Backbone bond lengths (Angstrom), bond angles and torsions (degrees), N, CA, C in turn:
res aa  C-N    CA-C-N  psi(-1)  N-CA   C-N-CA  omega(-1)  CA-C   N-CA-C  phi
1 M - - - 1.463 - - 1.526 110.16 -
2 V 1.333 116.36 -46.31 1.463 120.16 179.19 1.520 110.07 -64.90
3 Y 1.341 116.51 -40.16 1.468 120.22 179.80 1.516 111.32 -65.90
4 S 1.332 117.52 -38.41 1.470 119.66 -178.86 1.524 110.64 -67.70
5 R 1.331 117.99 -33.99 1.462 121.05 176.65 1.523 110.71 -68.32
6 K 1.333 116.16 -42.25 1.473 120.02 177.28 1.522 109.98 -63.42
7 F 1.334 116.60 -44.06 1.469 120.38 179.88 1.524 110.34 -62.15
8 A 1.324 117.28 -42.63 1.467 120.85 179.06 1.529 110.17 -63.73
9 G 1.315 117.86 -39.26 1.466 122.15 178.11 1.514 111.82 -65.66
10 I 1.331 115.66 -43.33 1.468 119.97 179.09 1.522 110.20 -66.23
11 L 1.320 117.13 -41.15 1.464 121.26 178.19 1.527 110.97 -62.63
12 A 1.328 117.13 -43.87 1.463 120.90 178.45 1.521 110.88 -62.94
13 A 1.338 116.95 -41.62 1.468 120.94 178.42 1.516 110.74 -63.51
14 A 1.323 116.69 -42.92 1.469 120.32 179.89 1.521 110.75 -63.19
15 L 1.320 117.23 -41.89 1.467 120.12 178.74 1.519 111.58 -64.80
16 L 1.331 117.39 -40.27 1.462 120.34 177.65 1.520 110.88 -64.61
17 L 1.321 116.73 -42.79 1.464 119.87 179.19 1.517 111.34 -65.51
18 M 1.318 116.94 -37.57 1.460 119.75 -179.29 1.516 111.72 -67.27
19 T 1.334 118.38 -33.57 1.458 119.36 178.71 1.514 110.92 -67.96
20 G 1.325 118.37 -26.04 1.462 121.65 176.52 1.506 112.84 -78.35
21 C 1.330 117.86 -8.68 1.464 121.20 -178.08 1.518 112.95 -90.37
22 I 1.310 117.52 -7.39 1.454 119.86 179.85 1.517 108.15 -71.94
23 S 1.328 116.86 127.68 1.451 120.09 179.26 1.513 109.49 -141.93
24 Y 1.296 114.46 163.08 1.446 121.53 179.67 1.505 108.35 -114.58
25 S 1.313 116.82 146.11 1.452 121.54 -179.09 1.516 110.07 -113.07
26 F 1.336 115.13 131.71 1.443 121.24 175.46 1.528 109.87 -115.73
27 T 1.312 117.70 27.36 1.458 120.41 -176.69 1.512 111.61 -64.60
28 G 1.317 118.32 -19.90 1.451 121.38 177.74 1.525 112.36 -86.93
29 T 1.316 118.00 1.50 1.443 122.15 -177.88 1.518 110.72 -66.60
30 S 1.308 115.12 143.49 1.457 120.47 179.99 1.529 109.66 -85.11
31 I 1.302 116.43 108.70 1.458 122.53 177.85 1.531 107.20 -81.31
32 P 1.328 118.83 135.68 1.462 119.72 179.08 1.533 111.09 -52.30
33 S 1.330 115.74 140.30 1.468 120.54 -174.38 1.520 112.91 -62.73
34 D 1.336 117.97 -26.39 1.466 119.85 -179.45 1.530 112.84 -84.04
35 V 1.327 117.65 -3.95 1.470 122.05 177.06 1.529 107.66 -102.41
36 R 1.326 115.11 103.00 1.459 120.66 -176.68 1.531 113.32 -109.96
37 N 1.325 116.44 -23.98 1.462 118.57 -178.76 1.519 110.77 -144.45
38 I 1.313 114.16 165.17 1.463 121.19 -177.04 1.525 108.81 -140.30
39 Y 1.316 115.29 143.51 1.464 121.77 175.85 1.522 108.44 -103.33
40 I 1.318 115.51 127.10 1.471 121.61 179.77 1.529 108.21 -127.40
41 P 1.342 117.63 91.63 1.468 119.43 178.38 1.529 110.76 -75.20
42 F 1.323 116.45 168.80 1.465 120.05 175.85 1.516 108.82 -68.11
43 F 1.312 115.21 138.40 1.452 122.15 176.86 1.527 107.18 -90.89
44 P 1.332 119.06 117.61 1.466 118.79 179.50 1.531 111.06 -62.68
45 D 1.319 115.53 146.14 1.464 121.57 179.72 1.522 108.67 -94.79
46 R 1.314 116.32 102.19 1.469 122.53 179.11 1.524 111.55 -98.76
47 S 1.320 116.11 8.99 1.463 121.45 -173.20 1.520 113.70 -85.15
48 Q 1.315 117.80 -15.49 1.463 122.36 -173.76 1.524 110.20 56.25
49 S 1.329 114.53 43.91 1.464 121.14 -175.46 1.519 113.47 -70.04
50 G 1.302 116.85 -28.33 1.457 119.95 -174.04 1.518 112.67 87.77
51 M 1.331 116.75 -8.17 1.467 121.37 175.88 1.533 107.19 -92.92
52 G 1.304 116.39 106.59 1.450 121.36 -173.72 1.511 115.24 -64.42
53 D 1.321 118.16 -20.73 1.469 120.49 -176.34 1.528 113.23 -110.42
54 L 1.323 117.96 20.16 1.458 120.71 -178.23 1.535 111.10 -62.14
55 S 1.328 118.10 -41.45 1.467 121.57 178.06 1.520 110.83 -63.15
56 D 1.325 116.90 -42.47 1.467 120.77 178.38 1.525 111.06 -62.04
57 R 1.322 116.42 -43.12 1.464 120.73 -179.05 1.535 110.78 -64.58
58 L 1.331 117.38 -40.72 1.462 120.35 177.90 1.526 110.12 -66.22
59 N 1.312 117.40 -43.42 1.462 121.24 179.11 1.523 111.25 -59.04
60 Q 1.324 117.32 -44.07 1.465 120.96 178.92 1.529 111.70 -65.35
61 A 1.336 116.60 -39.02 1.463 119.87 178.27 1.532 110.92 -64.53
62 L 1.332 117.04 -40.06 1.465 120.80 179.43 1.532 111.32 -68.88
63 I 1.322 116.57 -43.16 1.467 119.77 177.79 1.528 109.98 -62.17
64 N 1.312 116.72 -43.45 1.461 120.10 179.02 1.523 110.63 -59.30
65 R 1.318 116.71 -43.37 1.467 120.30 -175.92 1.524 112.16 -74.59
66 F 1.334 118.10 -47.85 1.460 121.34 -174.93 1.534 113.04 -80.72
67 V 1.324 117.98 -34.02 1.464 120.66 -173.83 1.524 112.04 -103.29
68 N 1.313 117.68 -52.60 1.460 120.67 -175.29 1.522 112.92 -72.14
69 Q 1.331 118.34 -21.19 1.459 120.92 -178.09 1.529 112.27 -114.04
70 S 1.323 116.69 22.67 1.466 121.80 174.00 1.533 107.00 -150.80
71 R 1.304 117.19 -177.34 1.458 120.07 179.80 1.529 112.36 -89.08
72 L 1.322 117.96 0.99 1.458 121.31 -179.68 1.521 111.26 -69.93
73 S 1.323 115.70 146.77 1.463 120.29 172.83 1.526 107.70 -107.23
74 L 1.304 115.52 163.40 1.459 121.52 -176.99 1.523 109.36 -90.24
75 A 1.331 117.35 124.47 1.463 122.80 177.18 1.524 108.99 -86.34
76 N 1.326 116.89 149.74 1.465 122.30 -178.58 1.519 113.23 -79.42
77 D 1.328 117.45 -23.34 1.457 120.71 179.20 1.522 109.83 -154.03
78 E 1.310 115.43 168.38 1.459 120.98 -177.05 1.532 111.43 -65.39
79 D 1.336 117.86 -34.97 1.469 121.38 -178.54 1.524 112.74 -62.98
80 G 1.322 117.77 -32.90 1.456 121.27 -179.09 1.516 114.19 -94.92
81 A 1.337 117.46 9.26 1.465 121.06 -174.78 1.520 112.45 -101.60
82 D 1.315 115.64 148.16 1.468 121.92 173.39 1.528 110.85 -84.74
83 A 1.327 116.23 -23.80 1.458 122.46 178.25 1.530 107.58 -152.25
84 Y 1.304 115.82 160.42 1.463 118.76 175.53 1.515 110.32 -151.00
85 V 1.310 113.59 153.23 1.455 121.72 175.23 1.526 106.24 -128.11
86 E 1.329 116.06 130.72 1.463 120.40 -178.37 1.513 109.58 -145.24
87 G 1.315 115.99 163.93 1.452 119.73 179.87 1.506 111.91 166.22
88 A 1.326 115.37 -157.00 1.462 121.70 -178.10 1.520 110.10 -151.47
89 I 1.316 115.36 148.53 1.467 121.60 173.56 1.522 105.86 -77.95
90 Q 1.324 116.14 117.86 1.465 120.85 -173.91 1.524 113.70 -94.25
91 S 1.331 117.19 -39.09 1.467 117.91 -177.34 1.518 111.01 -147.75
92 Y 1.318 113.72 152.93 1.458 123.39 178.79 1.517 106.25 -144.03
93 S 1.327 116.73 123.97 1.462 118.66 176.16 1.519 109.64 -130.36
94 N 1.302 114.71 148.59 1.459 124.02 178.49 1.524 105.73 -133.14
95 R 1.337 116.15 100.04 1.464 120.88 -172.56 1.519 111.39 -129.14
96 P 1.329 116.26 154.87 1.466 118.88 175.15 1.523 110.75 -59.15
97 F 1.325 115.11 138.02 1.460 121.51 -178.75 1.524 110.46 -114.36
98 S 1.331 115.93 -35.81 1.459 121.20 -177.94 1.520 108.02 -140.74
99 V 1.316 115.86 136.05 1.462 121.56 -179.11 1.519 108.41 -111.67
100 G 1.331 115.70 133.40 1.460 120.91 179.36 1.516 112.12 -83.08
101 G 1.323 114.62 -177.84 1.452 121.52 -178.02 1.514 113.62 -62.43
102 D 1.321 117.65 -23.36 1.461 121.01 178.81 1.523 111.84 -90.34
103 E 1.329 116.58 15.86 1.464 124.51 179.59 1.517 113.06 59.12
104 Q 1.326 116.33 27.88 1.465 122.31 174.97 1.527 107.53 -113.75
105 A 1.313 115.45 144.87 1.468 119.78 178.77 1.527 109.32 -63.44
106 N 1.326 116.58 131.30 1.458 119.67 173.51 1.528 110.77 -111.61
107 L 1.336 117.03 -16.92 1.462 121.94 172.26 1.517 108.62 -130.99
108 N 1.312 116.44 136.17 1.456 121.84 172.36 1.517 108.24 -113.95
109 E 1.325 115.48 155.05 1.463 120.78 177.47 1.522 109.33 -116.29
110 I 1.322 114.72 130.76 1.456 122.25 171.37 1.519 106.73 -95.42
111 R 1.313 117.28 130.26 1.466 122.24 175.20 1.525 107.54 -129.89
112 I 1.336 114.71 127.16 1.464 121.46 -179.00 1.525 108.09 -123.09
113 T 1.322 116.37 137.04 1.466 121.92 176.38 1.520 108.79 -122.87
114 V 1.335 114.66 133.06 1.458 122.57 -178.86 1.524 108.53 -125.03
115 Q 1.308 116.98 130.54 1.467 122.14 171.89 1.520 106.23 -93.26
116 A 1.340 117.67 127.48 1.462 120.68 -175.02 1.523 111.59 -142.60
117 T 1.335 114.07 157.23 1.457 122.90 177.48 1.518 108.07 -131.83
118 F 1.340 115.98 137.03 1.456 121.81 174.42 1.515 108.03 -119.78
119 Q 1.341 116.06 130.37 1.457 119.08 -177.30 1.520 110.96 -146.12
120 Y 1.335 114.73 144.17 1.457 120.88 170.70 1.523 107.48 -84.64
121 A 1.322 117.27 143.77 1.459 121.66 -178.47 1.527 112.31 -61.72
122 T 1.317 116.89 -29.74 1.458 120.74 -177.12 1.526 113.43 -83.87
123 D 1.332 117.91 -9.64 1.460 121.61 -178.20 1.519 111.69 -97.02
124 D 1.342 115.37 148.33 1.462 120.67 177.08 1.525 112.23 -80.96
125 E 1.317 116.00 -28.77 1.463 121.72 -177.31 1.524 110.12 -115.10
126 P 1.326 117.17 147.19 1.476 119.20 176.52 1.521 111.29 -66.77
127 L 1.323 115.03 152.22 1.458 121.16 174.31 1.526 109.24 -66.61
128 W 1.327 115.32 -41.21 1.454 121.30 173.31 1.523 110.35 -154.08
129 S 1.315 114.26 154.06 1.460 122.80 174.15 1.523 105.65 -146.39
130 K 1.326 115.78 108.30 1.459 118.86 -173.67 1.525 111.41 -161.57
131 S 1.329 115.02 177.79 1.460 122.08 178.96 1.520 110.18 -94.80
132 F 1.331 114.93 143.19 1.457 122.81 174.64 1.515 107.46 -125.52
133 S 1.329 116.44 137.79 1.460 120.97 178.50 1.521 110.27 -125.02
134 G 1.310 114.57 148.99 1.451 121.49 174.43 1.515 108.73 -140.49
135 S 1.329 116.02 151.41 1.458 119.03 179.40 1.519 110.24 -147.56
136 A 1.314 114.54 156.28 1.463 122.14 176.54 1.521 108.07 -158.76
137 T 1.320 115.60 154.75 1.461 120.49 179.80 1.528 110.19 -109.20
138 Y 1.317 114.79 161.18 1.466 121.51 174.99 1.518 109.73 -148.44
139 D 1.310 115.02 155.64 1.458 123.41 -179.46 1.524 109.05 -82.08
140 V 1.323 116.77 114.76 1.465 120.34 -177.55 1.535 112.01 -76.20
141 L 1.322 117.06 -14.55 1.452 120.23 -179.40 1.526 112.33 -87.07
142 D 1.327 117.15 -16.34 1.461 121.89 -177.58 1.521 109.32 -118.25
143 N 1.310 118.16 96.35 1.464 124.76 178.63 1.530 111.84 52.16
144 P 1.319 117.39 72.52 1.463 120.68 -174.21 1.535 114.65 -63.34
145 V 1.319 118.73 -30.89 1.470 120.47 -179.55 1.525 110.35 -67.08
146 D 1.328 116.55 -52.83 1.468 119.82 178.50 1.524 111.32 -64.78
147 G 1.314 116.90 -34.03 1.463 121.23 178.00 1.521 111.55 -63.60
148 E 1.326 116.68 -43.18 1.468 120.37 178.33 1.527 110.71 -63.58
149 I 1.315 116.60 -43.25 1.468 120.67 179.51 1.529 110.43 -62.05
150 A 1.328 117.14 -45.16 1.473 121.16 179.66 1.532 110.94 -64.36
151 A 1.324 117.64 -39.68 1.464 120.87 179.14 1.527 110.51 -67.47
152 A 1.327 117.48 -40.48 1.471 120.86 177.28 1.529 110.06 -62.60
153 E 1.326 116.37 -42.09 1.469 121.35 177.92 1.531 110.68 -61.07
154 A 1.321 117.94 -43.09 1.465 121.90 178.99 1.529 110.88 -64.85
155 A 1.325 117.33 -40.55 1.473 120.76 178.04 1.531 110.61 -64.14
156 L 1.329 117.24 -40.45 1.466 120.89 178.56 1.529 111.23 -67.05
157 Q 1.329 116.90 -35.37 1.471 120.08 176.29 1.528 110.46 -63.63
158 Q 1.328 116.73 -41.88 1.465 120.19 176.87 1.522 110.58 -59.29
159 I 1.328 115.84 -44.81 1.469 120.84 -178.91 1.524 110.34 -62.81
160 S 1.325 117.60 -47.56 1.466 119.70 -178.33 1.534 110.93 -65.27
161 N 1.322 118.11 -37.98 1.468 121.04 176.57 1.528 110.84 -62.93
162 N 1.325 116.79 -43.24 1.463 120.18 -179.99 1.526 111.85 -66.77
163 M 1.322 116.98 -38.03 1.465 119.98 176.95 1.534 110.41 -63.63
164 F 1.319 115.89 -45.86 1.453 120.42 178.99 1.526 110.51 -61.81
165 N 1.322 117.33 -46.80 1.458 121.56 -179.26 1.532 111.18 -60.36
166 D 1.326 117.44 -40.37 1.465 120.19 178.05 1.523 111.01 -67.43
167 A 1.324 117.36 -35.76 1.469 120.44 178.90 1.520 110.23 -68.98
168 V 1.328 117.97 -44.52 1.461 119.87 -176.14 1.522 113.16 -79.22
169 S 1.303 117.87 -14.33 1.471 119.04 -179.81 1.527 111.02 -64.50
170 S 1.329 117.38 -18.80 1.465 120.25 178.40 1.517 111.77 -96.11
171 W 1.328 118.26 -4.36 1.477 120.95 -176.68 1.494 111.88 -82.93
C-alpha cells in the first residue's frame, strides 16, 4: 500500500515534469539580414532567491536559445549589437504543489518571473518590454536540493524559450 502510493506520486511527478518539456522550435525562422548579433547582459537577481547562480543560469539559457540555436552571434556590448535583450529576475518562489496522504508536501513548484526588454539597435522603442514566467515541479522527498535546482533550470528554459519566441514572432 505504501509502495503503491509512492509509485503513484512518482508517476504523477514524472507526468507533470514531462508536460513542462514540450517546446517549440523556431530555428527555421528567417532572421532579418541586418540583424547579425545580439547582446545579452547578465540579468540581476532581484528575487532574493537564495540561489547564487540564478543570473548565470538565465544568461546561459538565453545565450543557448538566441545564439546557439540561431545564426546570431553574441556581441560584447550594446554599442556593437544589432539587437539586445535585457532585464532582471523579479521573483522566485518555492511552494508546495501537491500534498500527500500524510498532509506533507510531496511536490513543490518553482516559479520564476523575469522582466525583460527586447530591442533592435536601430529602433527608438523596444519591440517588447514585459514579464515572462516559468515554472516546474520537483519531488521534495527525493533529493530536494538537486530537485529544486533542476526545477529552477526548467523554469528558466521556459522563460528563455518564450523570450526567443516573442522576439522571432516579428521576424
